[in-house]
N, CA, C and O atoms as a Tinker XYZ file with bonds, in Angstrom:
   328  protein
     1  N    -37.673000 -116.323000 -121.001000    73     2
     2  CA   -37.858000 -116.365000 -119.749000    64     1     3
     3  C    -39.357000 -115.525000 -119.345000    63     2     4     5
     4  O    -39.700000 -114.421000 -119.767000    81     3
     5  N    -39.941000 -116.223000 -118.608000    73     3     6
     6  CA   -41.356000 -115.666000 -118.152000    64     5     7
     7  C    -41.202000 -114.571000 -117.012000    63     6     8     9
     8  O    -40.598000 -114.919000 -115.998000    81     7
     9  N    -41.614000 -113.496000 -117.079000    73     7    10
    10  CA   -41.630000 -112.569000 -115.940000    64     9    11
    11  C    -42.691000 -112.925000 -115.123000    63    10    12    13
    12  O    -43.761000 -113.358000 -115.551000    81    11
    13  N    -42.385000 -112.732000 -113.809000    73    11    14
    14  CA   -43.321000 -112.949000 -112.673000    64    13    15
    15  C    -43.694000 -111.517000 -111.924000    63    14    16    17
    16  O    -42.769000 -110.809000 -111.526000    81    15
    17  N    -44.794000 -111.192000 -111.779000    73    15    18
    18  CA   -45.020000 -110.202000 -110.980000    64    17    19
    19  C    -45.580000 -110.533000 -109.469000    63    18    20    21
    20  O    -46.554000 -111.255000 -109.255000    81    19
    21  N    -44.897000 -109.963000 -108.589000    73    19    22
    22  CA   -45.270000 -110.130000 -107.061000    64    21    23
    23  C    -45.916000 -108.831000 -106.693000    63    22    24    25
    24  O    -45.470000 -107.700000 -106.885000    81    23
    25  N    -47.186000 -109.230000 -106.059000    73    23    26
    26  CA   -47.767000 -108.126000 -105.426000    64    25    27
    27  C    -47.934000 -108.335000 -103.930000    63    26    28    29
    28  O    -48.470000 -109.380000 -103.561000    81    27
    29  N    -47.502000 -107.391000 -102.976000    73    27    30
    30  CA   -47.400000 -107.607000 -101.614000    64    29    31
    31  C    -48.584000 -106.679000 -101.129000    63    30    32    33
    32  O    -48.659000 -105.484000 -101.416000    81    31
    33  N    -49.548000 -107.409000 -100.319000    73    31    34
    34  CA   -50.704000 -106.787000  -99.702000    64    33    35
    35  C    -50.386000 -106.574000  -98.235000    63    34    36    37
    36  O    -49.639000 -107.307000  -97.587000    81    35
    37  N    -51.086000 -105.390000  -97.715000    73    35    38
    38  CA   -50.753000 -105.071000  -96.316000    64    37    39
    39  C    -51.733000 -106.198000  -95.350000    63    38    40    41
    40  O    -52.879000 -106.608000  -95.538000    81    39
    41  N    -50.859000 -106.448000  -94.391000    73    39    42
    42  CA   -51.325000 -107.503000  -93.454000    64    41    43
    43  C    -51.762000 -106.551000  -92.302000    63    42    44    45
    44  O    -51.162000 -105.534000  -91.956000    81    43
    45  N    -52.995000 -107.088000  -91.727000    73    43    46
    46  CA   -53.506000 -106.362000  -90.447000    64    45    47
    47  C    -53.551000 -107.535000  -89.441000    63    46    48    49
    48  O    -54.340000 -108.464000  -89.614000    81    47
    49  N    -52.778000 -107.495000  -88.483000    73    47    50
    50  CA   -52.674000 -108.542000  -87.468000    64    49    51
    51  C    -52.681000 -108.120000  -86.137000    63    50    52    53
    52  O    -52.367000 -106.983000  -85.785000    81    51
    53  N    -53.082000 -109.138000  -85.295000    73    51    54
    54  CA   -53.224000 -108.878000  -83.758000    64    53    55
    55  C    -52.607000 -110.211000  -83.039000    63    54    56    57
    56  O    -52.824000 -111.358000  -83.427000    81    55
    57  N    -51.851000 -109.871000  -81.993000    73    55    58
    58  CA   -51.363000 -110.935000  -81.345000    64    57    59
    59  C    -51.951000 -111.165000  -79.795000    63    58    60    61
    60  O    -51.987000 -110.231000  -78.994000    81    59
    61  N    -52.336000 -112.299000  -79.515000    73    59    62
    62  CA   -53.102000 -112.472000  -78.299000    64    61    63
    63  C    -52.400000 -113.584000  -77.351000    63    62    64    65
    64  O    -52.004000 -114.665000  -77.787000    81    63
    65  N    -52.313000 -113.238000  -76.202000    73    63    66
    66  CA   -51.365000 -114.092000  -75.232000    64    65    67
    67  C    -52.405000 -114.628000  -73.985000    63    66    68    69
    68  O    -53.238000 -113.932000  -73.405000    81    67
    69  N    -52.116000 -116.047000  -73.752000    73    67    70
    70  CA   -52.971000 -116.425000  -72.599000    64    69    71
    71  C    -51.777000 -116.935000  -71.698000    63    70    72    73
    72  O    -50.713000 -117.345000  -72.160000    81    71
    73  N    -52.084000 -116.860000  -70.362000    73    71    74
    74  CA   -51.143000 -117.283000  -69.246000    64    73    75
    75  C    -51.975000 -118.094000  -68.230000    63    74    76    77
    76  O    -53.096000 -117.757000  -67.848000    81    75
    77  N    -51.318000 -119.187000  -67.838000    73    75    78
    78  CA   -51.756000 -120.067000  -66.880000    64    77    79
    79  C    -50.782000 -120.731000  -66.020000    63    78    80    81
    80  O    -49.657000 -120.844000  -66.505000    81    79
    81  N    -50.981000 -121.209000  -64.810000    73    79    82
    82  CA   -50.140000 -121.980000  -64.103000    64    81    83
    83  C    -50.170000 -123.653000  -64.304000    63    82    84    85
    84  O    -51.143000 -124.325000  -63.961000    81    83
    85  N    -49.202000 -124.107000  -64.789000    73    83    86
    86  CA   -49.385000 -125.663000  -65.088000    64    85    87
    87  C    -49.535000 -126.422000  -63.702000    63    86    88    89
    88  O    -48.690000 -126.385000  -62.808000    81    87
    89  N    -50.641000 -127.063000  -63.659000    73    87    90
    90  CA   -50.866000 -127.850000  -62.270000    64    89    91
    91  C    -49.881000 -128.830000  -62.125000    63    90    92    93
    92  O    -49.636000 -129.082000  -60.945000    81    91
    93  N    -49.166000 -129.536000  -63.040000    73    91    94
    94  CA   -48.219000 -130.468000  -62.699000    64    93    95
    95  C    -46.980000 -129.905000  -62.190000    63    94    96    97
    96  O    -46.425000 -130.345000  -61.183000    81    95
    97  N    -46.472000 -128.771000  -62.996000    73    95    98
    98  CA   -44.948000 -128.292000  -62.709000    64    97    99
    99  C    -44.973000 -127.075000  -61.694000    63    98   100   101
   100  O    -44.019000 -126.746000  -60.990000    81    99
   101  N    -46.324000 -126.403000  -61.733000    73    99   102
   102  CA   -46.418000 -125.253000  -61.041000    64   101   103
   103  C    -45.768000 -124.141000  -61.548000    63   102   104   105
   104  O    -45.522000 -123.163000  -60.843000    81   103
   105  N    -45.419000 -124.230000  -62.924000    73   103   106
   106  CA   -44.705000 -123.210000  -63.504000    64   105   107
   107  C    -45.750000 -122.347000  -64.418000    63   106   108   109
   108  O    -46.848000 -122.779000  -64.769000    81   107
   109  N    -45.304000 -121.242000  -64.700000    73   107   110
   110  CA   -46.419000 -120.243000  -65.366000    64   109   111
   111  C    -46.107000 -120.619000  -66.952000    63   110   112   113
   112  O    -44.974000 -120.598000  -67.431000    81   111
   113  N    -47.342000 -120.976000  -67.700000    73   111   114
   114  CA   -47.071000 -121.270000  -69.114000    64   113   115
   115  C    -47.778000 -120.098000  -69.874000    63   114   116   117
   116  O    -48.650000 -119.399000  -69.357000    81   115
   117  N    -47.325000 -119.956000  -71.123000    73   115   118
   118  CA   -47.890000 -119.029000  -71.993000    64   117   119
   119  C    -48.129000 -119.594000  -73.532000    63   118   120   121
   120  O    -47.367000 -120.419000  -74.037000    81   119
   121  N    -49.196000 -119.089000  -74.163000    73   119   122
   122  CA   -49.554000 -119.479000  -75.461000    64   121   123
   123  C    -49.841000 -118.107000  -76.161000    63   122   124   125
   124  O    -50.709000 -117.349000  -75.727000    81   123
   125  N    -49.110000 -117.828000  -77.214000    73   123   126
   126  CA   -49.237000 -116.792000  -77.885000    64   125   127
   127  C    -49.815000 -117.095000  -79.344000    63   126   128   129
   128  O    -49.232000 -118.010000  -79.925000    81   127
   129  N    -50.741000 -116.553000  -79.953000    73   127   130
   130  CA   -51.102000 -116.785000  -81.346000    64   129   131
   131  C    -51.313000 -115.316000  -82.110000    63   130   132   133
   132  O    -51.675000 -114.254000  -81.603000    81   131
   133  N    -51.033000 -115.549000  -83.230000    73   131   134
   134  CA   -51.245000 -114.362000  -84.336000    64   133   135
   135  C    -52.335000 -114.546000  -85.054000    63   134   136   137
   136  O    -52.479000 -115.585000  -85.699000    81   135
   137  N    -53.112000 -113.722000  -85.047000    73   135   138
   138  CA   -54.552000 -113.593000  -86.066000    64   137   139
   139  C    -54.191000 -112.494000  -87.129000    63   138   140   141
   140  O    -53.747000 -111.389000  -86.818000    81   139
   141  N    -54.405000 -112.871000  -88.288000    73   139   142
   142  CA   -54.288000 -111.879000  -89.441000    64   141   143
   143  C    -55.195000 -111.956000  -90.653000    63   142   144   145
   144  O    -55.789000 -113.005000  -90.905000    81   143
   145  N    -55.318000 -110.898000  -91.396000    73   143   146
   146  CA   -55.822000 -110.957000  -92.687000    64   145   147
   147  C    -55.187000 -110.021000  -93.490000    63   146   148   149
   148  O    -54.608000 -109.116000  -92.890000    81   147
   149  N    -55.154000 -110.020000  -94.755000    73   147   150
   150  CA   -54.426000 -109.167000  -95.751000    64   149   151
   151  C    -55.645000 -108.184000  -96.338000    63   150   152   153
   152  O    -56.833000 -108.492000  -96.436000    81   151
   153  N    -55.060000 -107.004000  -96.674000    73   151   154
   154  CA   -56.180000 -105.990000  -97.403000    64   153   155
   155  C    -55.797000 -106.211000  -98.902000    63   154   156   157
   156  O    -54.735000 -105.819000  -99.385000    81   155
   157  N    -56.664000 -106.806000  -99.512000    73   155   158
   158  CA   -56.733000 -107.197000 -100.885000    64   157   159
   159  C    -57.899000 -107.274000 -101.744000    63   158   160   161
   160  O    -58.972000 -107.396000 -101.153000    81   159
   161  N    -57.922000 -107.231000 -102.941000    73   159   162
   162  CA   -59.189000 -107.289000 -103.680000    64   161   163
   163  C    -59.992000 -108.611000 -103.678000    63   162   164   165
   164  O    -61.120000 -108.688000 -104.164000    81   163
   165  N    -59.337000 -109.654000 -103.096000    73   163   166
   166  CA   -59.863000 -111.043000 -103.184000    64   165   167
   167  C    -60.566000 -111.278000 -101.860000    63   166   168   169
   168  O    -61.487000 -112.086000 -101.749000    81   167
   169  N    -60.057000 -110.478000 -100.772000    73   167   170
   170  CA   -60.760000 -110.618000  -99.509000    64   169   171
   171  C    -62.037000 -109.906000  -99.336000    63   170   172   173
   172  O    -62.148000 -108.742000  -98.953000    81   171
   173  N    -63.193000 -110.880000  -99.718000    73   171   174
   174  CA   -64.574000 -109.914000  -99.716000    64   173   175
   175  C    -65.383000 -110.655000  -98.601000    63   174   176   177
   176  O    -65.241000 -111.794000  -98.154000    81   175
   177  N    -66.259000 -109.684000  -98.290000    73   175   178
   178  CA   -67.403000 -109.988000  -97.321000    64   177   179
   179  C    -68.392000 -110.808000  -97.901000    63   178   180   181
   180  O    -68.216000 -111.274000  -99.027000    81   179
   181  N    -69.666000 -111.088000  -97.090000    73   179   182
   182  CA   -70.559000 -111.957000  -97.453000    64   181   183
   183  C    -71.388000 -111.159000  -98.587000    63   182   184   185
   184  O    -72.124000 -111.869000  -99.273000    81   183
   185  N    -71.368000 -109.856000  -98.859000    73   183   186
   186  CA   -72.071000 -108.991000  -99.782000    64   185   187
   187  C    -71.272000 -109.077000 -101.127000    63   186   188   189
   188  O    -71.688000 -108.577000 -102.173000    81   187
   189  N    -70.259000 -109.656000 -101.027000    73   187   190
   190  CA   -69.217000 -109.683000 -102.391000    64   189   191
   191  C    -68.371000 -108.548000 -102.466000    63   190   192   193
   192  O    -67.575000 -108.541000 -103.404000    81   191
   193  N    -68.369000 -107.615000 -101.707000    73   191   194
   194  CA   -67.717000 -106.325000 -101.836000    64   193   195
   195  C    -66.329000 -106.645000 -101.069000    63   194   196   197
   196  O    -66.315000 -107.331000 -100.047000    81   195
   197  N    -65.102000 -106.062000 -101.676000    73   195   198
   198  CA   -63.854000 -106.202000 -100.987000    64   197   199
   199  C    -64.220000 -105.618000  -99.408000    63   198   200   201
   200  O    -65.164000 -104.862000  -99.180000    81   199
   201  N    -63.359000 -106.085000  -98.472000    73   199   202
   202  CA   -63.562000 -105.547000  -97.194000    64   201   203
   203  C    -62.648000 -104.364000  -97.000000    63   202   204   205
   204  O    -61.686000 -104.288000  -97.764000    81   203
   205  N    -62.800000 -103.497000  -96.148000    73   203   206
   206  CA   -62.156000 -102.205000  -95.906000    64   205   207
   207  C    -61.145000 -102.668000  -94.663000    63   206   208   209
   208  O    -61.189000 -103.787000  -94.151000    81   207
   209  N    -60.324000 -101.721000  -94.313000    73   207   210
   210  CA   -59.152000 -101.995000  -93.444000    64   209   211
   211  C    -60.025000 -102.108000  -92.186000    63   210   212   213
   212  O    -59.767000 -103.048000  -91.435000    81   211
   213  N    -61.069000 -101.240000  -91.842000    73   211   214
   214  CA   -61.815000 -101.464000  -90.685000    64   213   215
   215  C    -62.483000 -102.450000  -90.459000    63   214   216   217
   216  O    -62.646000 -102.849000  -89.306000    81   215
   217  N    -63.052000 -103.096000  -91.594000    73   215   218
   218  CA   -63.914000 -104.382000  -91.306000    64   217   219
   219  C    -62.838000 -105.528000  -91.006000    63   218   220   221
   220  O    -63.169000 -106.458000  -90.270000    81   219
   221  N    -61.714000 -105.483000  -91.494000    73   219   222
   222  CA   -60.649000 -106.649000  -91.442000    64   221   223
   223  C    -60.207000 -106.466000  -90.013000    63   222   224   225
   224  O    -60.066000 -107.453000  -89.291000    81   223
   225  N    -59.968000 -105.157000  -89.543000    73   223   226
   226  CA   -59.501000 -104.860000  -88.210000    64   225   227
   227  C    -60.396000 -105.446000  -87.095000    63   226   228   229
   228  O    -60.035000 -106.093000  -86.112000    81   227
   229  N    -61.505000 -105.118000  -87.423000    73   227   230
   230  CA   -62.651000 -105.534000  -86.498000    64   229   231
   231  C    -62.799000 -107.070000  -86.429000    63   230   232   233
   232  O    -62.985000 -107.663000  -85.367000    81   231
   233  N    -62.700000 -107.705000  -87.692000    73   231   234
   234  CA   -62.770000 -109.275000  -87.545000    64   233   235
   235  C    -61.655000 -109.869000  -86.902000    63   234   236   237
   236  O    -61.864000 -110.796000  -86.120000    81   235
   237  N    -60.337000 -109.416000  -87.146000    73   235   238
   238  CA   -59.282000 -109.913000  -86.603000    64   237   239
   239  C    -59.213000 -109.790000  -84.976000    63   238   240   241
   240  O    -58.816000 -110.702000  -84.251000    81   239
   241  N    -59.599000 -108.700000  -84.587000    73   239   242
   242  CA   -59.753000 -108.551000  -83.259000    64   241   243
   243  C    -60.811000 -109.171000  -82.513000    63   242   244   245
   244  O    -60.676000 -109.378000  -81.307000    81   243
   245  N    -61.785000 -109.463000  -83.097000    73   243   246
   246  CA   -62.976000 -110.338000  -82.734000    64   245   247
   247  C    -62.506000 -111.682000  -82.652000    63   246   248   249
   248  O    -62.709000 -112.261000  -81.585000    81   247
   249  N    -61.822000 -112.392000  -83.716000    73   247   250
   250  CA   -61.289000 -113.669000  -83.598000    64   249   251
   251  C    -60.211000 -113.802000  -82.540000    63   250   252   253
   252  O    -60.162000 -114.831000  -81.866000    81   251
   253  N    -59.414000 -112.897000  -82.375000    73   251   254
   254  CA   -58.497000 -112.920000  -81.122000    64   253   255
   255  C    -59.052000 -112.912000  -79.820000    63   254   256   257
   256  O    -58.499000 -113.510000  -78.896000    81   255
   257  N    -60.110000 -112.276000  -79.680000    73   255   258
   258  CA   -60.885000 -112.091000  -78.377000    64   257   259
   259  C    -61.389000 -113.403000  -78.269000    63   258   260   261
   260  O    -61.032000 -114.041000  -77.279000    81   259
   261  N    -62.117000 -113.918000  -79.054000    73   259   262
   262  CA   -62.785000 -115.298000  -78.972000    64   261   263
   263  C    -61.941000 -116.378000  -78.697000    63   262   264   265
   264  O    -62.412000 -117.242000  -77.958000    81   263
   265  N    -60.908000 -116.518000  -79.080000    73   263   266
   266  CA   -59.949000 -117.437000  -79.145000    64   265   267
   267  C    -59.430000 -117.284000  -77.576000    63   266   268   269
   268  O    -59.383000 -118.274000  -76.845000    81   267
   269  N    -59.064000 -116.028000  -77.141000    73   267   270
   270  CA   -58.585000 -115.826000  -75.712000    64   269   271
   271  C    -59.767000 -116.234000  -74.693000    63   270   272   273
   272  O    -59.479000 -116.947000  -73.733000    81   271
   273  N    -60.800000 -115.892000  -74.843000    73   271   274
   274  CA   -61.783000 -116.398000  -74.192000    64   273   275
   275  C    -62.162000 -117.916000  -73.950000    63   274   276   277
   276  O    -62.423000 -118.471000  -72.882000    81   275
   277  N    -62.124000 -118.387000  -75.112000    73   275   278
   278  CA   -62.229000 -119.884000  -75.162000    64   277   279
   279  C    -61.144000 -120.545000  -74.339000    63   278   280   281
   280  O    -61.359000 -121.314000  -73.401000    81   279
   281  N    -59.792000 -120.118000  -74.844000    73   279   282
   282  CA   -58.778000 -120.761000  -74.217000    64   281   283
   283  C    -58.647000 -120.648000  -72.644000    63   282   284   285
   284  O    -58.221000 -121.576000  -71.957000    81   283
   285  N    -59.088000 -119.317000  -72.091000    73   283   286
   286  CA   -59.256000 -119.219000  -70.643000    64   285   287
   287  C    -60.245000 -119.912000  -69.958000    63   286   288   289
   288  O    -60.079000 -120.311000  -68.806000    81   287
   289  N    -61.571000 -120.130000  -70.787000    73   287   290
   290  CA   -62.547000 -120.940000  -70.202000    64   289   291
   291  C    -62.158000 -122.468000  -70.245000    63   290   292   293
   292  O    -62.611000 -123.182000  -69.351000    81   291
   293  N    -61.387000 -123.000000  -71.175000    73   291   294
   294  CA   -60.847000 -124.262000  -71.158000    64   293   295
   295  C    -59.939000 -124.365000  -70.085000    63   294   296   297
   296  O    -60.070000 -125.330000  -69.332000    81   295
   297  N    -59.035000 -123.540000  -69.876000    73   295   298
   298  CA   -58.144000 -123.743000  -68.684000    64   297   299
   299  C    -58.839000 -123.725000  -67.192000    63   298   300   301
   300  O    -58.427000 -124.393000  -66.244000    81   299
   301  N    -59.850000 -122.930000  -67.163000    73   299   302
   302  CA   -60.612000 -123.110000  -66.012000    64   301   303
   303  C    -61.365000 -124.481000  -65.754000    63   302   304   305
   304  O    -61.545000 -124.993000  -64.649000    81   303
   305  N    -61.730000 -124.926000  -66.853000    73   303   306
   306  CA   -62.407000 -126.357000  -66.887000    64   305   307
   307  C    -61.234000 -127.320000  -66.713000    63   306   308   309
   308  O    -61.561000 -128.506000  -66.697000    81   307
   309  N    -59.930000 -127.049000  -66.578000    73   307   310
   310  CA   -59.038000 -128.216000  -66.765000    64   309   311
   311  C    -58.544000 -128.888000  -67.922000    63   310   312   313
   312  O    -57.947000 -129.960000  -68.012000    81   311
   313  N    -58.962000 -127.921000  -68.945000    73   311   314
   314  CA   -58.411000 -128.578000  -70.323000    64   313   315
   315  C    -57.271000 -127.641000  -70.791000    63   314   316   317
   316  O    -57.559000 -126.586000  -71.357000    81   315
   317  N    -56.158000 -127.948000  -70.600000    73   315   318
   318  CA   -54.858000 -126.952000  -70.927000    64   317   319
   319  C    -54.276000 -127.273000  -72.306000    63   318   320   321
   320  O    -54.248000 -128.397000  -72.808000    81   319
   321  N    -53.826000 -126.171000  -72.839000    73   319   322
   322  CA   -53.306000 -126.094000  -74.134000    64   321   323
   323  C    -52.174000 -127.102000  -74.360000    63   322   324   325
   324  O    -51.434000 -127.214000  -73.382000    81   323
   325  N    -51.903000 -127.764000  -75.282000    73   323   326
   326  CA   -50.771000 -128.408000  -75.572000    64   325   327
   327  C    -49.472000 -127.720000  -75.847000    63   326   328
   328  O    -48.467000 -128.381000  -76.108000    81   327
């Protein structure tokens, strides 16, 4: 029998929530999305070096903010999430 080695990497995650009032039902709706990356030797930056926890934390937070801003702008323009 072959032995399998399992390595668990730390996950850095951020949850972001968007709320809006549905124009058809007049109810408040929400969308929550989780953004994450793991700290591991295979997660490398553009320079080829492994990313640090702080680099990953900044990227995840940036991705979450961008998603929230884009979704809020879409809602203002009348494009509601499914």
